DSSP file (Angstrom, degrees, kcal/mol; ACC not computed):
  #  RESIDUE AA STRUCTURE BP1 BP2  ACC     N-H-->O    O-->H-N    N-H-->O    O-->H-N    TCO  KAPPA ALPHA  PHI   PSI    X-CA   Y-CA   Z-CA
    1    1 A M              0   0    0      0, 0.0     3,-0.1     0, 0.0     2,-0.0   0.000 360.0 360.0 360.0 146.2    2.1  -11.8   11.1
    2    2 A E        -     0   0    0      1,-0.2    39,-0.1    35,-0.1    38,-0.0  -0.298 360.0 -71.6 -78.6 164.1   -1.6  -12.3   10.6
    3    3 A K        -     0   0    0      1,-0.1    -1,-0.2    37,-0.1     3,-0.1  -0.278  56.7-114.7 -59.3 140.0   -3.1  -14.1    7.6
    4    4 A S        -     0   0    0      1,-0.2    -1,-0.1    -3,-0.1     3,-0.1  -0.174  43.2 -75.8 -72.1 166.9   -2.8  -12.1    4.4
    5    5 A A        -     0   0    0      1,-0.1    -1,-0.2    28,-0.1    32,-0.0  -0.301  54.8-103.0 -60.7 143.4   -5.9  -10.9    2.6
    6    6 A S     >  -     0   0    0      1,-0.1     4,-2.2    -3,-0.1     5,-0.2  -0.179  29.4-112.7 -61.3 160.6   -7.8  -13.5    0.6
    7    7 A K  H  > S+     0   0    0      2,-0.2     4,-2.7     1,-0.2     5,-0.2   0.933 118.1  48.3 -63.7 -42.8   -7.4  -13.4   -3.1
    8    8 A K  H  > S+     0   0    0      1,-0.2     4,-2.4     2,-0.2     5,-0.2   0.926 111.2  50.2 -66.3 -41.5  -11.0  -12.3   -3.7
    9    9 A E  H  > S+     0   0    0      1,-0.2     4,-2.1     2,-0.2    -1,-0.2   0.895 112.3  47.9 -59.0 -40.2  -10.7   -9.5   -1.1
   10   10 A L  H  X S+     0   0    0     -4,-2.2     4,-2.4     2,-0.2    -2,-0.2   0.900 110.0  51.4 -68.9 -41.7   -7.5   -8.4   -2.7
   11   11 A E  H  X S+     0   0    0     -4,-2.7     4,-2.5     1,-0.2    -2,-0.2   0.910 111.3  48.4 -60.0 -40.0   -9.0   -8.4   -6.3
   12   12 A T  H  X S+     0   0    0     -4,-2.4     4,-2.0     1,-0.2    -1,-0.2   0.908 111.7  49.0 -68.3 -41.2  -12.0   -6.4   -5.0
   13   13 A A  H  X S+     0   0    0     -4,-2.1     4,-2.0    -5,-0.2    -1,-0.2   0.864 111.6  49.6 -68.9 -33.9   -9.7   -3.8   -3.3
   14   14 A V  H  X S+     0   0    0     -4,-2.4     4,-2.6     2,-0.2    -2,-0.2   0.915 108.2  52.3 -71.2 -41.3   -7.5   -3.5   -6.5
   15   15 A K  H  X S+     0   0    0     -4,-2.5     4,-2.0     2,-0.2    -2,-0.2   0.907 110.6  48.7 -63.1 -37.2  -10.5   -3.0   -8.7
   16   16 A D  H  X S+     0   0    0     -4,-2.0     4,-1.9     1,-0.2    -1,-0.2   0.914 111.6  50.5 -64.9 -39.7  -11.7   -0.1   -6.4
   17   17 A A  H  X S+     0   0    0     -4,-2.0     4,-3.1     1,-0.2     5,-0.3   0.905 107.3  52.6 -65.8 -40.2   -8.2    1.3   -6.5
   18   18 A V  H  X S+     0   0    0     -4,-2.6     4,-3.5     2,-0.2    -1,-0.2   0.895 105.2  55.4 -57.7 -42.0   -8.1    1.2  -10.3
   19   19 A R  H  < S+     0   0    0     -4,-2.0    -1,-0.2     1,-0.2    -2,-0.2   0.938 115.3  39.2 -62.6 -41.6  -11.4    3.1  -10.4
   20   20 A L  H  < S+     0   0    0     -4,-1.9    -2,-0.2     1,-0.1    -1,-0.2   0.951 124.5  37.5 -62.8 -49.0   -9.8    5.9   -8.3
   21   21 A H  H  < S-     0   0    0     -4,-3.1    -3,-0.2    -5,-0.1    -2,-0.2   0.842  99.4-128.6 -83.5 -37.2   -6.4    5.8   -9.9
   22   22 A G  S  < S+     0   0    0     -4,-3.5     2,-0.3    -5,-0.3    -4,-0.1   0.156  75.8  32.5 110.1 -23.2   -7.3    5.3  -13.5
   23   23 A H  S    S-     0   0    0     -6,-0.2     2,-0.4     2,-0.0    -2,-0.1  -0.982  78.8-102.9-158.2 165.6   -5.1    2.3  -14.4
   24   24 A L        +     0   0    0     -2,-0.3   107,-0.1    -3,-0.1   103,-0.1  -0.778  46.2 147.0 -95.0 135.2   -3.5   -0.8  -13.0
   25   25 A G     >  -     0   0    0     -2,-0.4     4,-1.7   103,-0.1     3,-0.2  -0.978  56.1-101.2-160.2 168.9    0.1   -1.0  -12.0
   26   26 A P  H  > S+     0   0    0      0, 0.0     4,-2.0     0, 0.0     5,-0.1   0.828 116.5  50.9 -67.9 -35.2    2.5   -2.6   -9.5
   27   27 A F  H  > S+     0   0    0      2,-0.2     4,-2.1     1,-0.2    43,-0.1   0.833 106.8  53.7 -75.8 -30.2    2.9    0.4   -7.3
   28   28 A L  H  > S+     0   0    0     -3,-0.2     4,-2.3     2,-0.2    -1,-0.2   0.921 110.1  48.9 -65.1 -42.5   -0.9    0.9   -7.0
   29   29 A V  H  X S+     0   0    0     -4,-1.7     4,-2.7     2,-0.2    -2,-0.2   0.869 107.8  55.5 -67.2 -34.9   -1.1   -2.8   -5.9
   30   30 A I  H  X S+     0   0    0     -4,-2.0     4,-2.6     2,-0.2    -1,-0.2   0.954 108.9  47.2 -58.3 -50.1    1.7   -2.2   -3.3
   31   31 A G  H  X S+     0   0    0     -4,-2.1     4,-2.4     1,-0.2    -2,-0.2   0.889 111.5  49.8 -65.1 -38.2   -0.3    0.6   -1.8
   32   32 A V  H  X S+     0   0    0     -4,-2.3     4,-2.6     2,-0.2    -1,-0.2   0.934 112.6  47.8 -61.8 -44.3   -3.5   -1.5   -1.7
   33   33 A R  H  X S+     0   0    0     -4,-2.7     4,-2.7     1,-0.2    -2,-0.2   0.901 109.6  53.0 -66.9 -38.3   -1.6   -4.4    0.0
   34   34 A M  H  X S+     0   0    0     -4,-2.6     4,-2.5     2,-0.2    -1,-0.2   0.944 111.6  46.4 -57.0 -48.7    0.0   -2.0    2.5
   35   35 A G  H  X S+     0   0    0     -4,-2.4     4,-2.7     1,-0.2    -2,-0.2   0.925 112.4  48.1 -62.3 -43.4   -3.4   -0.6    3.4
   36   36 A K  H  X S+     0   0    0     -4,-2.6     4,-2.6     1,-0.2     5,-0.2   0.920 111.9  49.9 -65.2 -41.9   -5.0   -4.0    3.8
   37   37 A L  H  X S+     0   0    0     -4,-2.7     4,-2.7    -5,-0.2     5,-0.2   0.922 111.3  50.7 -60.4 -43.5   -2.1   -5.3    5.9
   38   38 A A  H  X S+     0   0    0     -4,-2.5     4,-3.0    -5,-0.2     6,-0.3   0.947 111.2  47.2 -59.0 -50.4   -2.4   -2.2    8.1
   39   39 A E  H  X>S+     0   0    0     -4,-2.7     5,-2.2     1,-0.2     4,-0.9   0.938 115.2  44.9 -59.9 -46.9   -6.1   -2.6    8.6
   40   40 A R  H  <5S+     0   0    0     -4,-2.6     3,-0.2     3,-0.2    -1,-0.2   0.931 117.0  45.3 -61.1 -43.4   -5.9   -6.3    9.4
   41   41 A T  H  <5S+     0   0    0     -4,-2.7    -2,-0.2    -5,-0.2    -1,-0.2   0.859 119.9  38.4 -70.2 -38.2   -2.9   -5.8   11.8
   42   42 A L  H  <5S-     0   0    0     -4,-3.0    -1,-0.2    -5,-0.2    -2,-0.2   0.454 109.0-119.9 -94.7  -0.9   -4.4   -2.8   13.6
   43   43 A K  T  <5 +     0   0    0     -4,-0.9     2,-0.5    -5,-0.3    -3,-0.2   0.893  60.4 152.7  66.8  36.7   -7.9   -4.3   13.6
   44   44 A H      < -     0   0    0     -5,-2.2     2,-0.5    -6,-0.3    -1,-0.2  -0.852  33.4-159.8-101.7 131.2   -9.2   -1.3   11.7
   45   45 A S    >   -     0   0    0     -2,-0.5     3,-2.0     1,-0.1     5,-0.3  -0.947  14.5-146.4-109.1 126.8  -12.2   -1.4    9.4
   46   46 A S  T 3  S+     0   0    0     -2,-0.5    -1,-0.1     1,-0.3     6,-0.0   0.610  97.2  68.0 -70.4  -6.3  -12.4    1.4    6.8
   47   47 A D  T 3  S+     0   0    0      2,-0.0    -1,-0.3    -3,-0.0     2,-0.3   0.617  92.9  70.2 -83.5 -10.4  -16.2    1.2    7.2
   48   48 A K  S <  S-     0   0    0     -3,-2.0     2,-1.5     2,-0.0    -4,-0.0  -0.714  89.9-116.8-105.4 156.9  -16.0    2.6   10.8
   49   49 A D        +     0   0    0     -2,-0.3     2,-0.3     2,-0.1    -3,-0.1  -0.604  55.4 152.6 -91.9  73.4  -15.1    6.1   11.8
   50   50 A I        -     0   0    0     -2,-1.5     2,-2.0    -5,-0.3    -6,-0.0  -0.802  57.6-106.8-103.6 147.4  -11.9    5.3   13.7
   51   51 A K        +     0   0    0     -2,-0.3    48,-1.5    49,-0.1     2,-0.5  -0.526  54.9 165.6 -79.2  88.7   -9.1    7.8   14.0
   52   52 A F  E     -A   98   0A   0     -2,-2.0     2,-0.4    46,-0.2    46,-0.2  -0.906  13.5-171.1-105.7 125.0   -6.7    6.1   11.6
   53   53 A Q  E     -A   97   0A   0     44,-2.9    44,-3.1    -2,-0.5     2,-0.4  -0.937   3.2-165.9-122.1 144.3   -3.8    8.2   10.4
   54   54 A V  E     -Ab  96  84A   0     29,-2.5    31,-2.9    -2,-0.4     2,-0.5  -0.988  11.5-170.9-132.8 130.6   -1.3    7.4    7.7
   55   55 A T  E     -Ab  95  85A   0     40,-2.7    40,-2.9    -2,-0.4     2,-0.5  -0.982  15.4-165.3-118.8 123.5    2.0    9.0    6.7
   56   56 A I  E     -Ab  94  86A   0     29,-2.7    31,-2.8    -2,-0.5     2,-0.5  -0.889   6.5-159.4-109.5 136.1    3.4    7.6    3.5
   57   57 A R  E     +Ab  93  87A   0     36,-3.7    36,-2.4    -2,-0.5    31,-0.2  -0.963  32.4 142.3-116.8 121.8    7.0    8.2    2.5
   58   58 A V  E     - b   0  88A   0     29,-2.2    31,-0.8    -2,-0.5    34,-0.2  -0.998  57.8 -88.8-158.6 144.9    7.5    7.8   -1.2
   59   59 A P        -     0   0    0      0, 0.0     2,-0.5     0, 0.0    31,-0.1  -0.470  42.2-125.8 -60.0 137.0    9.5    9.3   -4.1
   60   60 A Q  S    S+     0   0    0     -2,-0.1     2,-0.3     4,-0.1    28,-0.1  -0.041  81.0  86.1 -82.5  30.4    7.4   12.1   -5.5
   61   61 A T  S >> S-     0   0    0     -2,-0.5     4,-1.9     0, 0.0     3,-0.7  -0.940  80.9 -71.2-127.9 153.8    7.5   10.7   -9.1
   62   62 A T  T 34 S+     0   0    0     -2,-0.3    -2,-0.0     1,-0.3     0, 0.0  -0.598 109.1  27.1 -76.2 146.7    5.6    8.2  -11.0
   63   63 A P  T >4 S+     0   0    0      0, 0.0     3,-0.8     0, 0.0     4,-0.4  -0.991 123.1  51.8 -93.4  -0.4    5.4    5.2  -10.8
   64   64 A F  T X4 S+     0   0    0     -3,-0.7     3,-1.8     1,-0.2     4,-0.3   0.893 103.1  59.2 -65.4 -40.7    6.3    5.3   -7.1
   65   65 A S  T >X S+     0   0    0     -4,-1.9     3,-1.6     1,-0.3     4,-0.6   0.700  84.7  79.6 -64.5 -19.0    3.6    7.9   -6.2
   66   66 A C  H <> S+     0   0    0     -3,-0.8     4,-1.7     1,-0.3     3,-0.3   0.812  78.1  73.3 -55.4 -30.1    0.9    5.5   -7.5
   67   67 A T  H <> S+     0   0    0     -3,-1.8     4,-2.2    -4,-0.4    -1,-0.3   0.877  87.7  62.5 -55.1 -34.3    1.4    3.8   -4.1
   68   68 A I  H <> S+     0   0    0     -3,-1.6     4,-2.8    -4,-0.3    -1,-0.2   0.940 100.8  49.7 -54.5 -50.5   -0.5    6.8   -2.5
   69   69 A D  H  X S+     0   0    0     -4,-0.6     4,-2.9    -3,-0.3     5,-0.2   0.884 107.2  54.5 -60.8 -38.3   -3.6    6.1   -4.4
   70   70 A G  H  X S+     0   0    0     -4,-1.7     4,-1.8     1,-0.2    -1,-0.2   0.942 112.7  45.0 -60.6 -44.6   -3.6    2.3   -3.4
   71   71 A I  H  X S+     0   0    0     -4,-2.2     4,-2.9     1,-0.2     6,-0.5   0.935 112.7  49.9 -66.5 -44.1   -3.4    3.5    0.3
   72   72 A Q  H  X S+     0   0    0     -4,-2.8     4,-1.8     1,-0.2    -2,-0.2   0.906 112.7  47.4 -61.5 -41.6   -6.1    6.1   -0.1
   73   73 A S  H  < S+     0   0    0     -4,-2.9    -1,-0.2     1,-0.2    -2,-0.2   0.821 117.1  41.0 -65.1 -33.0   -8.4    3.7   -1.7
   74   74 A T  H  < S+     0   0    0     -4,-1.8    -2,-0.2    -5,-0.2    -1,-0.2   0.910 127.1  28.0 -81.1 -44.7   -8.0    1.1    0.7
   75   75 A T  H  < S-     0   0    0     -4,-2.9    -3,-0.2    -5,-0.2    -2,-0.2   0.632  91.2-132.6 -92.2 -16.7   -7.9    3.0    4.0
   76   76 A R     <  +     0   0    0     -4,-1.8     2,-0.6    -5,-0.4    -4,-0.2   0.653  61.8 137.9  63.1  17.3  -10.0    6.0    3.0
   77   77 A C        +     0   0    0     -6,-0.5    -1,-0.3    -5,-0.1     2,-0.3  -0.853  30.3 171.9 -88.8 119.2   -7.4    8.2    4.5
   78   78 A T      > -     0   0    0     -2,-0.6     5,-1.8    -3,-0.1     6,-1.2  -0.836  49.1-116.2-129.0 162.5   -6.9   11.0    2.1
   79   79 A I  T > 5S+     0   0    0     -2,-0.3     3,-0.9     1,-0.2    -1,-0.1   0.872 116.6  57.2 -62.0 -37.9   -5.1   14.4    1.9
   80   80 A G  T 3 5S+     0   0    0      1,-0.3    -1,-0.2     2,-0.1    -3,-0.0   0.872 108.9  41.4 -64.8 -39.6   -8.5   16.0    1.7
   81   81 A N  T 3 5S-     0   0    0     -5,-0.1    -1,-0.3     1,-0.0    -2,-0.2   0.343 110.5-124.7 -91.5   8.0   -9.8   14.5    5.0
   82   82 A Q  T < 5S+     0   0    0     -3,-0.9    -3,-0.2    -4,-0.2    -2,-0.1   0.741  83.3 111.7  58.9  26.0   -6.4   15.1    6.6
   83   83 A K      < +     0   0    0     -5,-1.8   -29,-2.5     1,-0.1     2,-0.4   0.391  69.0  63.3-103.6   1.8   -5.9   11.5    7.6
   84   84 A L  E     -b   54   0A   0     -6,-1.2     2,-0.4   -31,-0.2   -29,-0.2  -0.991  59.8-174.4-131.9 128.0   -3.1   11.1    5.1
   85   85 A K  E     -b   55   0A   0    -31,-2.9   -29,-2.7    -2,-0.4     2,-0.5  -0.965  11.8-152.8-118.4 137.4    0.2   12.9    5.1
   86   86 A V  E     -b   56   0A   0     -2,-0.4     2,-0.4   -31,-0.2   -29,-0.2  -0.945  12.0-174.1-112.6 129.0    2.8   12.4    2.1
   87   87 A E  E     -b   57   0A   0    -31,-2.8   -29,-2.2    -2,-0.5     2,-0.2  -0.962  28.2-114.2-121.5 140.0    6.4   12.9    2.8
   88   88 A K  E     +b   58   0A   0     -2,-0.4     2,-0.3   -31,-0.2     3,-0.1  -0.507  49.5 152.9 -69.8 137.6    9.2   12.8    0.1
   89   89 A S        -     0   0    0    -31,-0.8   -29,-0.1    -2,-0.2     4,-0.0  -0.977  54.8-126.0-162.5 160.0   11.6    9.9    0.4
   90   90 A E  S    S+     0   0    0     -2,-0.3     2,-0.2   -32,-0.1    -1,-0.1   0.677  97.6  54.9 -82.8 -24.2   13.9    7.6   -1.5
   91   91 A E  S    S-     0   0    0    -33,-0.1     2,-0.5    -3,-0.1    -2,-0.1  -0.464  84.0-120.1-103.0 177.2   12.1    4.6    0.0
   92   92 A I        +     0   0    0     17,-0.4    17,-2.8   -34,-0.2     2,-0.3  -0.967  51.8 134.0-120.1 115.2    8.5    3.5    0.0
   93   93 A S  E     -AC  57 108A   0    -36,-2.4   -36,-3.7    -2,-0.5     2,-0.4  -0.981  33.3-152.0-152.6 164.1    7.1    3.1    3.5
   94   94 A G  E     -AC  56 107A   0     13,-2.5    13,-3.0    -2,-0.3     2,-0.5  -0.999   8.8-149.4-146.5 142.5    4.1    4.0    5.5
   95   95 A S  E     -AC  55 106A   0    -40,-2.9   -40,-2.7    -2,-0.4     2,-0.5  -0.945  18.2-166.4-109.4 123.5    3.3    4.6    9.1
   96   96 A F  E     -AC  54 105A   0      9,-3.0     9,-2.7    -2,-0.5     2,-0.4  -0.953   9.2-173.7-118.2 126.3   -0.2    3.6   10.0
   97   97 A E  E     -AC  53 104A   0    -44,-3.1   -44,-2.9    -2,-0.5     2,-0.5  -0.976  21.2-171.4-131.4 135.8   -1.6    4.8   13.4
   98   98 A V  E   > -AC  52 103A   0      5,-2.5     5,-2.7    -2,-0.4   -46,-0.2  -0.984  13.0-160.5-115.8 128.5   -4.8    4.1   15.4
   99   99 A R  T   5 +     0   0    0    -48,-1.5     3,-0.5    -2,-0.5    -1,-0.1   0.806  69.2  69.3 -86.4 -28.8   -5.0    6.6   18.4
  100  100 A S  T   5S+     0   0    0      1,-0.5    -1,-0.3   -49,-0.2   -49,-0.1  -0.907 117.4  15.9-136.3 111.7   -7.4    4.7   20.6
  101  101 A P  T   5S-     0   0    0      0, 0.0    -1,-0.5     0, 0.0     2,-0.3   0.649 113.8-117.7 -69.7 147.4   -6.1    2.2   21.6
  102  102 A K  T   5 +     0   0    0     -3,-0.5     2,-0.3    -2,-0.1    -3,-0.2  -0.359  52.0 152.4 -60.3 114.0   -2.7    3.7   20.6
  103  103 A Q  E   < -C   98   0A   0     -5,-2.7    -5,-2.5    -2,-0.3     2,-0.4  -0.993  21.3-169.1-145.0 146.8   -1.1    1.4   18.0
  104  104 A E  E     -C   97   0A   0     -2,-0.3    44,-4.0    -7,-0.2     2,-0.4  -1.000   3.6-171.5-142.2 142.4    1.3    2.0   15.2
  105  105 A L  E     -CD  96 147A   0     -9,-2.7    -9,-3.0    -2,-0.4     2,-0.5  -0.995   7.1-159.7-132.5 125.9    2.5    0.0   12.3
  106  106 A R  E     -CD  95 146A   0     40,-2.8    40,-2.5    -2,-0.4     2,-0.5  -0.937  10.3-173.7-106.4 125.4    5.4    0.7    9.9
  107  107 A I  E     -CD  94 145A   0    -13,-3.0   -13,-2.5    -2,-0.5     2,-0.4  -0.974   3.4-177.3-121.7 120.1    5.3   -1.1    6.7
  108  108 A G  E     -CD  93 144A   0     36,-2.6    36,-2.8    -2,-0.5     2,-0.5  -0.927  26.5-124.0-117.1 141.9    8.3   -0.7    4.3
  109  109 A V  E     - D   0 143A   0    -17,-2.8   -17,-0.4    -2,-0.4    34,-0.2  -0.726  36.5-109.9 -85.5 129.7    8.6   -2.1    0.8
  110  110 A K    >>  -     0   0    0     32,-2.5     4,-1.3    -2,-0.5     3,-1.1  -0.321  20.8-130.9 -54.0 127.7   11.8   -4.2    0.5
  111  111 A P  H 3> S+     0   0    0      0, 0.0     4,-2.8     0, 0.0     5,-0.2   0.827 106.0  61.5 -55.2 -33.3   14.4   -2.5   -1.7
  112  112 A K  H 3> S+     0   0    0      1,-0.2     4,-2.4     2,-0.2     5,-0.2   0.853 100.7  53.7 -60.5 -35.3   14.9   -5.7   -3.7
  113  113 A I  H <> S+     0   0    0     -3,-1.1     4,-2.5     2,-0.2    -1,-0.2   0.959 110.6  45.1 -63.6 -51.0   11.2   -5.6   -4.7
  114  114 A I  H  X S+     0   0    0     -4,-1.3     4,-2.6     1,-0.2    -2,-0.2   0.924 113.7  50.6 -62.4 -45.1   11.5   -2.0   -6.1
  115  115 A E  H  X S+     0   0    0     -4,-2.8     4,-2.3     1,-0.2    -1,-0.2   0.921 110.9  48.6 -54.3 -47.2   14.8   -2.9   -7.9
  116  116 A D  H  X S+     0   0    0     -4,-2.4     4,-2.4    -5,-0.2    -2,-0.2   0.911 110.6  50.7 -62.3 -44.3   13.2   -5.9   -9.5
  117  117 A L  H  X S+     0   0    0     -4,-2.5     4,-2.4     1,-0.2    -1,-0.2   0.928 110.6  48.5 -61.4 -47.0   10.2   -4.0  -10.6
  118  118 A L  H  X S+     0   0    0     -4,-2.6     4,-2.4     2,-0.2    -1,-0.2   0.891 112.4  48.8 -58.7 -42.4   12.3   -1.2  -12.2
  119  119 A N  H  X S+     0   0    0     -4,-2.3     4,-1.8     1,-0.2    -1,-0.2   0.915 111.8  48.8 -65.8 -42.1   14.5   -3.8  -14.0
  120  120 A R  H  <>S+     0   0    0     -4,-2.4     5,-2.3     2,-0.2     4,-0.3   0.868 109.1  52.3 -67.7 -35.4   11.4   -5.6  -15.3
  121  121 A F  H ><5S+     0   0    0     -4,-2.4     3,-2.4     1,-0.2    -2,-0.2   0.963 108.8  52.1 -55.6 -52.6    9.8   -2.3  -16.5
  122  122 A K  H 3<5S+     0   0    0     -4,-2.4    -2,-0.2     1,-0.3    -1,-0.2   0.824 105.2  55.6 -56.2 -34.3   13.1   -1.7  -18.4
  123  123 A D  T 3<5S-     0   0    0     -4,-1.8    -1,-0.3    -5,-0.1    -2,-0.2   0.505 124.4-103.4 -77.7  -4.7   12.8   -5.2  -20.0
  124  124 A G  T < 5 +     0   0    0     -3,-2.4     2,-0.2     1,-0.3    -3,-0.2   0.575  66.3 153.8  96.4  11.8    9.3   -4.3  -21.4
  125  125 A V      < -     0   0    0     -5,-2.3    -1,-0.3     1,-0.1    -2,-0.0  -0.563  46.7-115.0 -72.4 137.0    7.2   -6.2  -18.9
  126  126 A S     >  -     0   0    0     -2,-0.2     4,-2.3     1,-0.1     5,-0.2  -0.275  11.3-119.2 -74.2 158.0    3.8   -4.5  -18.7
  127  127 A G  H  > S+     0   0    0      2,-0.2     4,-2.0     1,-0.2     5,-0.1   0.841 116.1  53.6 -59.3 -34.0    2.4   -2.7  -15.7
  128  128 A E  H  > S+     0   0    0      2,-0.2     4,-2.2     1,-0.2    -1,-0.2   0.927 109.1  48.8 -67.0 -43.8   -0.6   -5.1  -15.6
  129  129 A Q  H  > S+     0   0    0      1,-0.2     4,-2.4     2,-0.2    -2,-0.2   0.939 114.2  45.4 -60.0 -46.8    1.9   -8.1  -15.6
  130  130 A L  H  X S+     0   0    0     -4,-2.3     4,-2.5     1,-0.2    -1,-0.2   0.827 109.2  55.1 -69.6 -30.7    3.9   -6.6  -12.8
  131  131 A A  H  X S+     0   0    0     -4,-2.0     4,-2.0     2,-0.2    -1,-0.2   0.904 108.4  49.3 -64.7 -42.5    0.7   -5.7  -10.8
  132  132 A A  H  X S+     0   0    0     -4,-2.2     4,-1.3     2,-0.2    -2,-0.2   0.928 111.2  50.6 -60.9 -46.0   -0.4   -9.4  -11.0
  133  133 A H  H >X S+     0   0    0     -4,-2.4     3,-1.0     1,-0.2     4,-1.0   0.959 110.1  48.0 -56.5 -51.9    3.1  -10.4   -9.8
  134  134 A I  H 3< S+     0   0    0     -4,-2.5     3,-0.3     1,-0.3    -1,-0.2   0.818 107.0  57.6 -61.3 -30.4    3.0   -8.0   -6.9
  135  135 A A  H 3< S+     0   0    0     -4,-2.0    -1,-0.3     1,-0.2    -2,-0.2   0.799 110.8  44.6 -65.8 -28.0   -0.5   -9.3   -6.0
  136  136 A S  H << S+     0   0    0     -4,-1.3    -1,-0.2    -3,-1.0    -2,-0.2   0.578  85.3 105.3 -97.6  -9.3    0.9  -12.8   -5.7
  137  137 A V  S  < S-     0   0    0     -4,-1.0     5,-0.1    -3,-0.3     2,-0.0  -0.518  79.5-109.9 -71.7 132.2    4.1  -12.1   -3.7
  138  138 A P    >>  -     0   0    0      0, 0.0     3,-1.6     0, 0.0     4,-1.3  -0.362  25.8-119.8 -55.8 140.3    3.8  -13.3    0.0
  139  139 A E  H 3> S+     0   0    0      1,-0.3     4,-2.8     2,-0.2     3,-0.3   0.853 111.3  59.6 -53.6 -38.6    3.7  -10.3    2.3
  140  140 A E  H 34 S+     0   0    0      1,-0.2    -1,-0.3     2,-0.2     5,-0.1   0.734 108.1  45.4 -67.0 -18.5    6.8  -11.4    4.1
  141  141 A E  H <4 S+     0   0    0     -3,-1.6    -1,-0.2     1,-0.1    -2,-0.2   0.712 117.8  43.0 -88.5 -22.9    8.7  -11.2    0.9
  142  142 A L  H  < S+     0   0    0     -4,-1.3   -32,-2.5    -3,-0.3     2,-0.3   0.832 113.8  42.9 -88.6 -37.9    7.3   -7.8   -0.1
  143  143 A F  E  <  -D  109   0A   0     -4,-2.8     2,-0.5   -34,-0.2   -34,-0.2  -0.803  56.2-144.5-125.4 154.5    7.4   -5.9    3.2
  144  144 A I  E     -D  108   0A   0    -36,-2.8   -36,-2.6    -2,-0.3     2,-0.5  -0.985  34.7-163.8-107.5 117.0    9.4   -5.1    6.3
  145  145 A V  E     +D  107   0A   0     -2,-0.5     2,-0.4   -38,-0.2   -38,-0.2  -0.911  16.6 177.2-118.0 129.1    6.8   -4.8    9.1
  146  146 A E  E     -D  106   0A   0    -40,-2.5   -40,-2.8    -2,-0.5     2,-0.5  -0.959  10.8-162.4-128.2 113.9    7.4   -3.2   12.5
  147  147 A K  E      D  105   0A   0     -2,-0.4   -42,-0.2   -42,-0.2    -2,-0.0  -0.813 360.0 360.0 -93.6 132.2    4.5   -3.0   15.0
  148  148 A R              0   0    0    -44,-4.0   -43,-0.2    -2,-0.5    -1,-0.1   0.429 360.0 360.0-118.6 360.0    5.1   -0.5   17.8
């Protein structure tokens, strides 16, 4: 796996996502990190007009659906520009595709991470604290990554 995003790059991406989404939370940060990982791995820059398509699979309830806004903010793939498709799922995963040259990356959030977040929410830990935690977790502990 390639080097993860720098701390400063991640902070900037999270601030941009918060502006879009309205508040900071761990699932927003998960979406940001998924998008940044996909861009790095597939050599995509969101500043260029590359045919980058995303399918995100996520439970259609908050806080899980906040992941969608993190991905939209980071990749600039949105439902409106038809570069983002959302599918209902029990898991949180995304398929990121570049058509030329053909590359696909599947990024899934490890179930233990989601379970841990939900338990910590129940224990009264704030969304901001959990977001900071998710920002610091190494990618290999956070995600299951498959490049096709």
